[in-house]
VEXTORDO-69861 format. One record per residue (C-alpha): x, y, z; residue number from 1; residue in three letters. Coordinates in steps of 0.1 Angstrom, whole numbers, plus 2048, in hexadecimal, padded with zeros to 3 digits. Layout:
! VEXTORDO-69861
DOSE   east   north    up   pos   code
DOSE      X       Y     Z   NUM    ALA
...
***
This chain:
! VEXTORDO-69861
DOSE   east   north    up   pos   code
DOSE    800     800   800     1    UNK
DOSE    80E     822   7F6     2    UNK
DOSE    812     83F   80E     3    UNK
DOSE    7F4     851   7FC     4    UNK
DOSE    7DD     833   803     5    UNK
DOSE    7E8     832   828     6    UNK
DOSE    7E1     857   82C     7    UNK
DOSE    7BF     853   81B     8    UNK
DOSE    7B6     835   832     9    UNK
DOSE    7C0     849   851    10    UNK
DOSE    7AB     866   846    11    UNK
DOSE    78D     850   840    12    UNK
DOSE    791     840   863    13    UNK
DOSE    793     863   872    14    UNK
DOSE    773     86E   861    15    UNK
DOSE    761     84F   86C    16    UNK
DOSE    76C     853   890    17    UNK
DOSE    760     877   88F    18    UNK
DOSE    73E     86D   881    19    UNK
DOSE    739     853   89C    20    UNK
DOSE    743     86C   8B7    21    UNK
DOSE    72B     885   8A9    22    UNK
DOSE    70E     86C   8AA    23    UNK
DOSE    715     85F   8CE    24    UNK
DOSE    6FE     86E   8E8    25    UNK
DOSE    70D     887   8FF    26    UNK
DOSE    714     87B   922    27    UNK
DOSE    6F9     884   93B    28    UNK
DOSE    704     8A0   952    29    UNK
DOSE    70B     896   975    30    UNK
DOSE    6EE     89D   98D    31    UNK
DOSE    6F2     8BC   9A1    32    UNK
DOSE    6FB     8B4   9C6    33    UNK
DOSE    6DF     8B8   9DF    34    UNK
DOSE    6E4     8DA   9F0    35    UNK
DOSE    6ED     8D9   A14    36    UNK
DOSE    6E1     8F4   A2B    37    UNK
DOSE    6FC     906   A3E    38    UNK
DOSE    701     8FE   A63    39    UNK
DOSE    6EC     913   A79    40    UNK
DOSE    6D1     918   A5E    41    UNK
DOSE    6AD     90F   A65    42    UNK
DOSE    6A5     8EB   A5C    43    UNK
DOSE    692     8EA   A3B    44    UNK
DOSE    67C     8CE   A2F    45    UNK
DOSE    68B     8B8   A13    46    UNK
DOSE    674     89A   A0E    47    UNK
DOSE    674     880   A2A    48    UNK
DOSE    683     886   A4D    49    UNK
DOSE    6A4     874   A45    50    UNK
DOSE    6AA     888   A25    51    UNK
DOSE    6A1     8A8   A37    52    UNK
DOSE    6BC     8A1   A51    53    UNK
DOSE    6D6     897   A37    54    UNK
DOSE    6D3     8B8   A25    55    UNK
DOSE    6DA     8CD   A44    56    UNK
DOSE    6FE     8D3   A50    57    UNK
DOSE    6F4     8D5   A74    58    UNK
DOSE    6E8     8B0   A77    59    UNK
DOSE    707     89D   A6A    60    UNK
DOSE    70D     88C   A8B    61    UNK
DOSE    6E9     881   A8F    62    UNK
DOSE    6E9     874   A6B    63    UNK
DOSE    709     861   A72    64    UNK
DOSE    6FB     851   A91    65    UNK
DOSE    6DA     847   A80    66    UNK
DOSE    6ED     837   A64    67    UNK
DOSE    704     824   A7C    68    UNK
DOSE    6E6     818   A90    69    UNK
DOSE    6D3     80D   A70    70    UNK
DOSE    6B7     824   A78    71    UNK
DOSE    6B8     83A   A59    72    UNK
DOSE    69D     825   A47    73    UNK
DOSE    685     82C   A64    74    UNK
DOSE    685     851   A5A    75    UNK
DOSE    681     84A   A35    76    UNK
DOSE    662     834   A3A    77    UNK
DOSE    644     846   A2B    78    UNK
DOSE    62B     830   A3D    79    UNK
DOSE    635     83E   A5F    80    UNK
DOSE    62F     85F   A70    81    UNK
DOSE    64B     863   A8A    82    UNK
DOSE    656     881   A9E    83    UNK
DOSE    67B     884   AA1    84    UNK
DOSE    68B     89B   ABB    85    UNK
DOSE    6AA     8A2   AA8    86    UNK
DOSE    6CA     8AE   ABB    87    UNK
DOSE    6E1     8C5   AA7    88    UNK
DOSE    706     8BF   AA2    89    UNK
DOSE    70D     8D7   ABF    90    UNK
DOSE    6F6     8C3   AD5    91    UNK
DOSE    70A     8A3   ACE    92    UNK
DOSE    72B     8B6   AD3    93    UNK
DOSE    720     8BE   AF7    94    UNK
DOSE    720     899   B00    95    UNK
DOSE    73D     88C   B14    96    UNK
DOSE    75C     887   AFE    97    UNK
DOSE    75C     865   AED    98    UNK
DOSE    739     85A   AF9    99    UNK
DOSE    729     85A   AD7   100    UNK
DOSE    747     84B   AC5   101    UNK
DOSE    747     82F   ADE   102    UNK
DOSE    722     828   AD7   103    UNK
DOSE    728     828   AB1   104    UNK
DOSE    746     811   AB5   105    UNK
DOSE    733     7F8   AC9   106    UNK
DOSE    72B     7DA   AB2   107    UNK
DOSE    708     7D5   AC1   108    UNK
DOSE    6FF     7FB   ABF   109    UNK
DOSE    6E6     7F3   ADB   110    UNK
DOSE    6ED     813   AEF   111    UNK
DOSE    6EE     828   ACF   112    UNK
DOSE    6CC     81C   AC4   113    UNK
DOSE    6BD     821   AE6   114    UNK
DOSE    6CA     845   AE8   115    UNK
DOSE    6BE     84D   AC5   116    UNK
DOSE    69C     83D   AC9   117    UNK
DOSE    696     850   AE9   118    UNK
DOSE    693     86E   AD2   119    UNK
DOSE    676     85F   ABE   120    UNK
DOSE    651     85E   AC4   121    UNK
DOSE    63C     847   AAF   122    UNK
DOSE    622     862   AA8   123    UNK
DOSE    61F     886   A9B   124    UNK
DOSE    627     89D   AB8   125    UNK
DOSE    624     8C1   AAC   126    UNK
DOSE    62C     8DE   AC3   127    UNK
DOSE    607     8E4   AC8   128    UNK
DOSE    605     8C4   ADB   129    UNK
DOSE    621     8CF   AF2   130    UNK
DOSE    617     8F3   AFA   131    UNK
DOSE    606     8F7   B1B   132    UNK
DOSE    60C     8D3   B26   133    UNK
DOSE    626     8BF   B38   134    UNK
DOSE    629     899   B39   135    UNK
DOSE    63A     879   B2C   136    UNK
DOSE    637     86B   B09   137    UNK
DOSE    642     848   AFF   138    UNK
DOSE    662     847   AEB   139    UNK
DOSE    66F     82E   AD2   140    UNK
DOSE    688     821   AEB   141    UNK
DOSE    66C     815   B02   142    UNK
DOSE    672     830   B1C   143    UNK
DOSE    661     852   B1E   144    UNK
DOSE    668     876   B13   145    UNK
DOSE    65C     892   B29   146    UNK
DOSE    64E     8AE   B13   147    UNK
DOSE    648     8CF   B24   148    UNK
DOSE    636     8ED   B15   149    UNK
DOSE    62A     8FB   B36   150    UNK
DOSE    640     91A   B33   151    UNK
DOSE    636     935   B1A   152    UNK
DOSE    64C     935   AFB   153    UNK
DOSE    661     917   B06   154    UNK
DOSE    65E     8F3   AFB   155    UNK
DOSE    672     8D9   B0D   156    UNK
DOSE    67A     8B4   B05   157    UNK
DOSE    68A     8A4   B24   158    UNK
DOSE    6A9     8B9   B2B   159    UNK
DOSE    6A9     8C9   B08   160    UNK
DOSE    698     8E8   AF9   161    UNK
DOSE    686     8E7   AD8   162    UNK
DOSE    697     902   AC4   163    UNK
DOSE    685     8FC   AA3   164    UNK
DOSE    662     8ED   AA4   165    UNK
DOSE    64C     8DB   A8B   166    UNK
DOSE    662     8D3   A6D   167    UNK
DOSE    648     8BD   A5C   168    UNK
DOSE    657     8A6   A42   169    UNK
DOSE    646     88D   A2B   170    UNK
DOSE    646     872   A45   171    UNK
DOSE    648     883   A67   172    UNK
DOSE    651     8A0   A7C   173    UNK
DOSE    673     8AC   A88   174    UNK
DOSE    677     8C1   AA7   175    UNK
DOSE    69A     8CF   AA9   176    UNK
DOSE    6A9     8CE   ACD   177    UNK
DOSE    6C8     8DE   ADB   178    UNK
DOSE    6D4     8C1   AF0   179    UNK
DOSE    6D5     89B   AEE   180    UNK
DOSE    6B7     88F   B02   181    UNK
DOSE    6BF     879   B20   182    UNK
DOSE    6A4     862   B2D   183    UNK
DOSE    69B     869   B52   184    UNK
DOSE    6AC     88B   B51   185    UNK
DOSE    68D     89D   B5E   186    UNK
DOSE    671     88F   B74   187    UNK
DOSE    651     884   B62   188    UNK
DOSE    63B     895   B7B   189    UNK
DOSE    643     8B4   B90   190    UNK
DOSE    63E     8B3   BB5   191    UNK
DOSE    61F     8C4   BC2   192    UNK
DOSE    625     8E7   BD0   193    UNK
DOSE    627     8E7   BF5   194    UNK
DOSE    607     8F3   C05   195    UNK
DOSE    60A     915   C15   196    UNK
DOSE    60B     912   C3B   197    UNK
DOSE    5EB     91B   C4C   198    UNK
DOSE    5EB     93D   C5D   199    UNK
DOSE    5F1     93B   C83   200    UNK
DOSE    5D2     93E   C98   201    UNK
DOSE    5CC     95F   CA8   202    UNK
DOSE    5D3     95E   CCD   203    UNK
DOSE    5B5     95D   CE3   204    UNK
DOSE    5AD     97F   CF2   205    UNK
DOSE    5B4     982   D17   206    UNK
DOSE    594     980   D2D   207    UNK
DOSE    587     9A2   D39   208    UNK
DOSE    58D     9A7   D5E   209    UNK
DOSE    56E     9A0   D73   210    UNK
DOSE    55B     9BF   D7F   211    UNK
DOSE    55D     9C5   DA4   212    UNK
DOSE    53C     9C4   DB8   213    UNK
DOSE    538     9E5   DCA   214    UNK
DOSE    539     9E1   DF0   215    UNK
DOSE    517     9E6   E03   216    UNK
DOSE    516     A05   E17   217    UNK
DOSE    50E     A01   E3C   218    UNK
DOSE    4ED     A11   E48   219    UNK
***
């Protein structure tokens, strides 16, 4: 084959490759990453409860713990209507050093699951049901959460304060709390106020002195 034929064959192959490349469909663009809300921002609804937590930068520790305890699917289940009292990253950071890591590292995850399920009520608990009341609610861990709305403008869950109420997702409600809730941290019922002491009885008045009988005059 002469040099002219080689050059012609190479040119033909080049044109064929160009035609094939032109006919090939363009690669689909990569999906845009789900936006993550900045830490400290208000929690915004994004589908189910688990997806809502994942798209917020202030619940990374809670998400990590739920994943480690195999509880994530619970908050993706559309057939449920759970209330989750969700501690922020700052709330978990206030725990004793190493406590949460020890729970996550435990192969059984028993303590981790119990801690997390204590933050769950198997029902919708909006703030309207807490305001003006105080009392225990059954938790997913089998113990009870003390919800307290007896103080104007303050909603409490055990030892924690609800700092963002009523984040209603597609399968439940999230109440954001500022501390990790500890079972038994507050009494379920408050002691009755002590009765005021009865006023002391007034002293009996002193008896009036007897009147003297006038002496009879002699005749």
